[in-house]
TIMIBA-761490 format. One line per 2 residues: number of its first residue (from 1); their letters; for each residue x, z, y of C-alpha. Coordinates in Angstrom, 1 decimal. Example, Ala and Ser with C-alpha at 12.3 -4.5 7.8 and 13.67 -1.06 7.14 Angstrom:
REM TIMIBA-761490
1) as) 12.3,7.8,-4.5 | 13.7,7.1,-1.1
END
This chain:
REM TIMIBA-761490
1) ma) 43.1,-106.0,-117.2 | 45.5,-108.4,-117.6
3) sk) 46.7,-107.0,-113.7 | 47.4,-103.5,-115.5
5) lp) 48.8,-104.8,-118.6 | 52.8,-104.9,-117.0
7) ll) 51.9,-100.9,-116.4 | 51.2,-99.9,-119.7
9) ll) 53.9,-101.7,-121.3 | 56.2,-99.9,-119.5
11) li) 54.5,-96.2,-119.8 | 54.8,-96.8,-123.2
13) ai) 58.5,-97.8,-123.1 | 58.9,-94.6,-121.7
15) tc) 57.1,-92.6,-123.2 | 58.5,-94.2,-126.6
17) ls) 62.2,-93.4,-126.2 | 60.9,-89.2,-124.9
19) qf) 58.8,-89.6,-128.0 | 61.6,-90.7,-129.6
21) yr) 64.6,-87.7,-128.4 | 62.3,-85.3,-128.8
23) vs) 62.0,-85.6,-132.7 | 65.0,-87.5,-133.3
25) ns) 65.5,-84.3,-135.0 | 63.6,-84.1,-137.4
27) vi) 64.7,-86.4,-139.9 | 68.9,-86.2,-139.6
29) ap) 68.8,-82.2,-139.7 | 70.8,-81.6,-142.4
31) el) 73.5,-84.0,-141.2 | 73.2,-82.2,-137.4
33) tr) 73.6,-79.3,-140.2 | 76.5,-80.8,-142.6
35) dl) 78.3,-82.4,-139.5 | 77.8,-79.8,-136.7
37) gl) 78.0,-76.7,-138.7 | 74.2,-75.4,-137.2
39) ta) 72.4,-72.2,-139.0 | 68.0,-73.0,-139.1
41) rq) 68.4,-70.4,-136.2 | 70.7,-72.8,-134.4
43) lg) 68.4,-75.8,-135.0 | 65.7,-74.6,-134.2
45) wa) 66.9,-74.0,-131.0 | 67.9,-77.3,-130.4
47) gs) 64.4,-78.8,-131.0 | 63.6,-76.0,-128.4
49) af) 65.8,-77.2,-125.6 | 64.7,-80.5,-125.1
51) ff) 61.3,-78.5,-124.5 | 62.1,-75.8,-122.9
53) al) 65.0,-78.3,-120.6 | 60.3,-79.8,-119.7
55) fa) 58.5,-76.5,-119.0 | 61.9,-75.7,-116.7
57) vq) 61.2,-78.9,-113.8 | 57.4,-79.2,-114.6
59) vp) 56.9,-77.8,-111.5 | 59.7,-80.1,-109.3
61) vg) 58.2,-83.0,-111.0 | 55.0,-82.5,-110.3
63) mw) 56.2,-81.8,-105.8 | 58.1,-85.1,-106.3
65) fd) 55.4,-86.8,-108.3 | 53.1,-86.3,-105.1
67) ry) 56.0,-86.5,-102.3 | 58.0,-89.5,-103.9
69) ga) 55.7,-91.0,-106.5 | 56.0,-91.5,-110.4
71) rr) 58.0,-95.0,-109.7 | 61.2,-92.8,-108.6
73) tv) 60.6,-90.4,-110.0 | 60.8,-91.1,-114.0
75) aa) 63.7,-94.3,-112.8 | 65.5,-91.2,-111.3
77) ls) 65.7,-88.7,-113.8 | 66.0,-91.0,-116.7
79) vl) 69.3,-91.3,-115.0 | 70.5,-87.7,-117.0
81) am) 68.2,-88.6,-120.7 | 71.1,-91.4,-120.7
83) lg) 73.7,-89.3,-120.2 | 72.7,-86.3,-122.7
85) al) 72.4,-88.9,-125.2 | 76.1,-89.1,-124.2
87) wi) 76.2,-85.3,-124.3 | 74.6,-86.0,-128.4
89) at) 76.4,-88.8,-129.3 | 80.1,-86.9,-128.8
91) as) 79.3,-83.2,-129.8 | 81.2,-81.0,-132.1
93) da) 78.7,-78.0,-132.4 | 75.8,-76.4,-131.6
95) ad) 76.3,-76.0,-128.2 | 77.1,-79.4,-127.3
97) li) 73.9,-80.8,-129.7 | 71.4,-78.0,-127.5
99) gg) 73.0,-78.6,-124.1 | 72.6,-82.7,-124.5
101) ra) 69.3,-81.8,-125.4 | 68.9,-79.9,-122.5
103) vv) 69.5,-82.8,-120.5 | 67.7,-85.6,-122.7
105) gv) 64.3,-83.0,-121.8 | 64.9,-82.8,-118.6
107) gc) 65.6,-86.7,-118.2 | 62.2,-87.2,-120.3
109) aa) 60.5,-84.2,-117.9 | 58.4,-86.8,-116.4
111) sf) 57.8,-89.3,-118.6 | 54.1,-88.8,-120.6
113) ms) 52.7,-86.7,-117.0 | 53.9,-90.0,-114.6
115) vv) 50.7,-91.8,-117.6 | 48.4,-89.2,-117.0
117) fl) 49.1,-89.7,-113.7 | 49.1,-93.3,-113.1
119) cs) 46.5,-94.2,-115.7 | 43.9,-91.4,-113.5
121) rw) 44.8,-94.1,-110.3 | 44.2,-97.6,-112.3
123) fe) 41.7,-96.6,-114.1 | 38.4,-94.8,-113.6
125) pa) 37.3,-91.3,-114.7 | 35.2,-93.4,-117.4
127) kl) 38.0,-95.1,-119.1 | 41.1,-92.1,-118.3
129) at) 40.4,-90.7,-122.2 | 40.4,-94.5,-123.6
131) al) 43.6,-95.2,-121.4 | 45.7,-92.0,-121.9
133) sw) 44.9,-92.4,-125.8 | 46.5,-96.8,-126.2
135) vf) 49.4,-95.4,-124.4 | 50.3,-92.4,-126.1
137) aa) 49.1,-93.8,-129.5 | 51.9,-96.7,-129.1
139) sn) 54.0,-94.8,-127.5 | 54.7,-93.7,-131.3
141) ig) 56.6,-96.5,-131.9 | 59.0,-94.0,-131.2
143) tl) 58.1,-91.2,-133.3 | 58.4,-93.9,-136.2
145) aa) 61.8,-95.2,-134.8 | 63.0,-90.9,-135.4
147) at) 61.8,-91.6,-139.2 | 62.8,-94.1,-141.7
149) pl) 65.2,-96.4,-138.9 | 66.7,-93.5,-137.7
151) aw) 67.9,-92.2,-141.1 | 69.4,-95.5,-142.0
153) ia) 71.5,-95.6,-139.5 | 72.3,-92.2,-139.5
155) at) 73.5,-93.8,-143.2 | 74.8,-96.4,-142.6
157) ag) 76.5,-96.1,-139.1 | 76.3,-92.6,-138.6
159) wr) 73.4,-90.8,-136.4 | 76.2,-90.4,-133.6
161) ng) 76.1,-94.3,-132.9 | 72.5,-94.4,-133.0
163) fl) 72.3,-92.5,-130.0 | 75.3,-94.7,-127.9
165) gl) 72.5,-97.2,-128.7 | 69.5,-95.0,-127.4
167) av) 72.0,-94.4,-124.4 | 71.8,-97.9,-123.3
169) vt) 68.3,-98.6,-124.0 | 67.6,-96.5,-122.3
171) vl) 69.2,-97.2,-118.4 | 67.0,-100.9,-119.9
173) va) 64.1,-99.1,-119.4 | 64.5,-97.6,-115.7
175) va) 66.0,-100.2,-114.3 | 62.2,-102.1,-116.0
177) fy) 60.6,-99.4,-114.9 | 61.5,-98.7,-111.0
179) av) 60.9,-102.5,-110.4 | 58.0,-103.1,-112.0
181) vr) 55.9,-100.4,-111.8 | 53.8,-99.5,-108.7
183) dr) 52.0,-96.1,-108.0 | 49.1,-97.2,-106.6
185) pp) 46.8,-100.4,-107.2 | 46.9,-103.1,-104.9
187) dk) 43.9,-103.0,-103.3 | 43.7,-98.7,-102.7
189) pa) 46.9,-98.2,-100.3 | 48.6,-95.2,-100.4
191) pp) 47.4,-92.8,-97.2 | 50.8,-92.1,-95.2
193) ar) 52.8,-89.9,-96.3 | 54.1,-86.5,-95.2
195) re) 56.3,-84.7,-96.2 | 54.7,-80.9,-96.9
197) nl) 56.5,-77.7,-95.5 | 57.5,-74.0,-98.0
199) ge) 54.0,-72.9,-97.1 | 52.1,-76.3,-97.5
201) im) 54.0,-76.7,-101.1 | 53.4,-72.9,-101.7
203) rg) 49.7,-73.4,-101.0 | 48.9,-76.2,-103.1
205) ll) 50.6,-75.2,-106.9 | 48.7,-71.2,-105.8
207) ev) 45.3,-73.9,-105.4 | 46.4,-75.8,-108.7
209) wt) 47.1,-72.6,-110.5 | 43.9,-70.5,-109.7
211) tp) 41.4,-73.6,-110.3 | 38.9,-72.2,-112.7
213) gl) 38.8,-73.0,-116.1 | 42.5,-73.9,-115.6
215) vp) 43.7,-70.8,-118.2 | 41.2,-72.1,-121.1
217) vl) 42.5,-75.4,-120.9 | 46.0,-73.9,-120.6
219) am) 45.7,-71.2,-123.7 | 44.7,-74.5,-126.1
221) hf) 47.4,-76.5,-124.6 | 50.1,-74.1,-125.7
223) fa) 49.6,-74.9,-129.0 | 47.9,-78.3,-129.9
225) ya) 50.4,-81.1,-130.0 | 53.5,-78.0,-130.2
227) tm) 52.2,-77.1,-133.7 | 51.5,-80.3,-134.8
229) lt) 55.5,-81.0,-133.1 | 57.2,-78.4,-134.8
231) vl) 55.9,-79.8,-138.0 | 56.7,-83.6,-137.5
233) gv) 58.9,-83.6,-134.6 | 61.3,-80.7,-136.3
235) wg) 60.6,-79.1,-139.2 | 59.0,-81.4,-141.7
237) gp) 62.6,-83.1,-142.4 | 64.1,-79.7,-143.0
239) yl) 61.0,-78.5,-145.1 | 61.1,-82.6,-147.1
241) yd) 65.0,-80.7,-147.6 | 64.9,-77.7,-148.2
243) vy) 61.7,-77.7,-150.4 | 61.3,-81.1,-152.6
245) ql) 65.7,-82.0,-151.8 | 64.4,-85.7,-149.8
247) da) 67.4,-87.6,-149.3 | 67.9,-89.1,-145.0
249) vq) 65.4,-92.4,-145.8 | 62.7,-90.6,-148.4
251) rg) 62.4,-87.6,-145.6 | 62.3,-90.9,-142.8
253) nv) 59.1,-92.7,-145.6 | 57.5,-89.2,-145.3
255) ll) 57.9,-88.7,-141.2 | 56.9,-92.2,-140.9
257) am) 54.0,-91.2,-142.6 | 53.1,-88.7,-140.5
259) gv) 53.5,-90.4,-137.8 | 51.5,-93.5,-138.1
261) aq) 48.5,-90.5,-138.9 | 49.6,-89.4,-135.3
263) il) 48.8,-92.7,-134.2 | 45.9,-93.2,-135.6
265) gi) 44.5,-89.9,-134.7 | 45.1,-90.1,-131.5
267) la) 43.4,-93.4,-131.3 | 40.4,-92.0,-133.8
269) yg) 40.4,-89.4,-130.9 | 40.1,-91.4,-128.0
271) pm) 36.8,-92.7,-127.5 | 35.6,-89.7,-129.4
273) dr) 34.4,-87.4,-125.8 | 32.2,-90.6,-124.5
275) ll) 30.1,-91.0,-128.2 | 30.1,-87.1,-128.3
277) rs) 29.6,-86.9,-124.7 | 31.8,-83.1,-124.7
279) rk) 35.4,-82.7,-124.7 | 35.1,-78.9,-126.3
281) kv) 33.5,-80.0,-129.0 | 36.2,-82.2,-130.1
283) vl) 39.4,-80.1,-128.9 | 37.6,-77.3,-131.1
285) gg) 36.9,-79.3,-134.1 | 40.2,-80.4,-134.1
287) aa) 42.2,-77.1,-134.3 | 39.3,-75.7,-137.5
289) ls) 40.3,-79.1,-139.2 | 44.2,-78.6,-138.4
291) va) 44.0,-74.5,-138.9 | 42.1,-76.0,-142.9
293) ll) 45.2,-78.1,-143.5 | 47.8,-75.5,-141.9
295) al) 46.4,-73.0,-144.4 | 46.1,-74.7,-147.7
297) la) 50.0,-75.8,-147.0 | 50.7,-72.4,-147.0
299) ll) 47.9,-70.6,-149.9 | 49.8,-73.1,-152.9
301) pr) 52.8,-72.8,-153.8 | 55.2,-75.3,-153.4
303) pp) 52.7,-78.0,-153.9 | 53.6,-81.2,-156.3
305) la) 55.4,-83.7,-153.6 | 52.8,-86.3,-153.3
307) la) 49.8,-83.6,-152.3 | 52.6,-82.2,-149.8
309) vv) 52.9,-85.0,-148.1 | 49.0,-85.5,-147.7
311) ll) 48.3,-82.6,-147.0 | 51.3,-83.1,-143.7
313) ta) 50.0,-86.9,-142.8 | 46.5,-85.4,-142.8
315) fc) 47.7,-82.3,-141.4 | 49.2,-85.4,-138.4
317) fv) 45.8,-87.1,-138.2 | 43.9,-84.1,-137.5
319) ca) 45.8,-82.2,-134.6 | 46.4,-85.1,-133.1
321) fg) 43.8,-84.2,-130.2 | 46.4,-82.8,-127.7
323) tv) 44.9,-86.0,-125.8 | 41.5,-84.6,-124.4
325) iv) 42.6,-81.4,-123.2 | 45.0,-83.4,-121.0
327) aq) 42.3,-85.7,-119.7 | 40.3,-82.4,-119.3
329) gr) 42.9,-81.0,-117.3 | 43.9,-83.9,-115.3
331) al) 39.5,-83.9,-114.1 | 40.0,-80.4,-112.9
333) fp) 42.2,-81.3,-109.7 | 41.8,-83.8,-106.8
335) dr) 43.6,-86.6,-106.3 | 46.5,-84.8,-104.0
337) ls) 47.1,-82.0,-106.5 | 46.5,-85.1,-109.0
339) gr) 50.9,-84.6,-109.0 | 51.3,-80.4,-109.6
341) gv) 48.3,-80.3,-111.4 | 48.6,-82.1,-114.4
343) tt) 52.5,-81.3,-114.3 | 51.1,-77.6,-114.5
345) vn) 48.5,-78.6,-117.4 | 52.1,-79.9,-119.4
347) ma) 54.2,-76.8,-118.3 | 51.9,-74.7,-121.3
349) qc) 52.3,-77.7,-123.8 | 56.2,-77.3,-123.3
351) lg) 56.3,-73.3,-123.2 | 54.7,-74.2,-126.4
353) lt) 57.6,-76.5,-127.8 | 59.9,-74.9,-126.8
355) vl) 58.2,-71.1,-128.9 | 56.9,-73.2,-131.6
357) pa) 60.4,-74.5,-133.1 | 62.2,-72.0,-132.1
359) mv) 60.2,-69.5,-133.8 | 59.6,-71.6,-137.1
361) gy) 63.6,-71.7,-137.7 | 64.1,-67.3,-137.4
363) iv) 61.2,-67.7,-139.6 | 62.7,-70.4,-141.8
365) ea) 65.8,-68.5,-142.1 | 64.4,-64.3,-142.5
367) fg) 63.3,-65.9,-145.6 | 65.4,-67.7,-147.5
369) ng) 64.6,-71.4,-146.3 | 62.9,-72.0,-148.9
371) dl) 58.8,-72.4,-149.9 | 57.8,-69.3,-149.2
373) ay) 59.5,-69.7,-145.9 | 57.8,-72.6,-145.3
375) rv) 54.2,-71.3,-146.5 | 54.9,-68.0,-143.5
377) af) 55.3,-71.1,-140.7 | 52.8,-73.1,-141.8
379) gv) 50.2,-69.6,-141.6 | 51.8,-68.8,-138.4
381) lg) 51.2,-71.7,-137.1 | 47.8,-71.3,-138.0
383) ig) 47.4,-68.4,-136.8 | 48.7,-69.7,-133.1
385) li) 45.9,-72.7,-133.2 | 42.7,-69.7,-133.9
387) lg) 44.4,-68.3,-130.7 | 44.7,-70.2,-128.3
389) as) 41.1,-71.8,-130.1 | 39.9,-68.5,-129.5
391) vy) 40.6,-68.6,-125.4 | 39.0,-72.2,-124.9
393) vr) 35.8,-71.7,-126.1 | 34.7,-70.0,-123.3
395) as) 36.6,-73.5,-121.4 | 33.6,-75.1,-119.4
397) ds) 32.4,-78.7,-121.0 | 33.5,-81.9,-118.9
399) at) 33.1,-85.5,-121.1 | 33.6,-89.2,-118.7
401) ah) 30.1,-90.0,-119.4 | 29.7,-86.8,-116.5
403) a) 32.1,-88.2,-114.7
END
């Protein structure tokens, strides 16, 4: 384990940055709206732009993983994340914010899938879901930093200065990632590298896309993490401001609690597939609990703030089952297609993260930015999870106990 510690620490660092970038709009949404003159629809698109960019480049990222490795790919793309952070820091309108977040999205496009790609090589299959849960849980330090700490920075130094500092941190992490991380354990040398021609590339992609059992996994992955992050990372802050008039630090404290709940949820789900000897039961159980909590948020007219916070926090805990789906998706592909395989699975998540935050923006704007608007949004998100589960229920089960 000691030999794997530097790898794990750098994976945590690079994913912390991605987590911070993806959820940073939530706590400072009212300030962004004020300073840049945003509508609810534009705020929703700003939330989605990051994930649309992630989605758009997943196929080339997968090919770069298989050809050049995760180390080079992540380090190179992180330079774009730095440039996007600088663009956001100097934004003057909605177009700048959306464009900056799109560039950051490309820069973070390899971060999370590098965890799956590298851990699947450094950890035995029976321990993959647990290893992923460690990294993904720790990566949510970035989510926590984008709550109360970012709210405090925005209130004292300004959100623009916060993104300037983040650009510097991004460069430092990228340099360390390139210097320290290795794509394979030293006792597992890489096979001779060979450049694929266009026909071989397309045959590899076709083999991935026609893998038996892939569609049900993609259907659930489209909704699972995207639903949780739509609430935590994009619309949780505006909800607390529009319905309960909480200031930036108060919103940050609630989002901090929701982020901690997500971390605990990831850790709880990590070993559960081994305990139950089933990934399918874990995913369907998590989806059912998530739908139940969203239904309560949709049906209760402006619940007391304390109850709303409890429901939101509990939702972030029970909806943290996406790591199990990631491990299930990785198990579908051989090592030679692991890069394209894991990024194909990630495409479903990125597409969900592109669609759901923007869709909620349209709902909130259509229903007047009040309690009813958010109740409708919670209800629609719950229906989405039901749709994903109705397809996923046809998936063949897999568990690390059987790997």
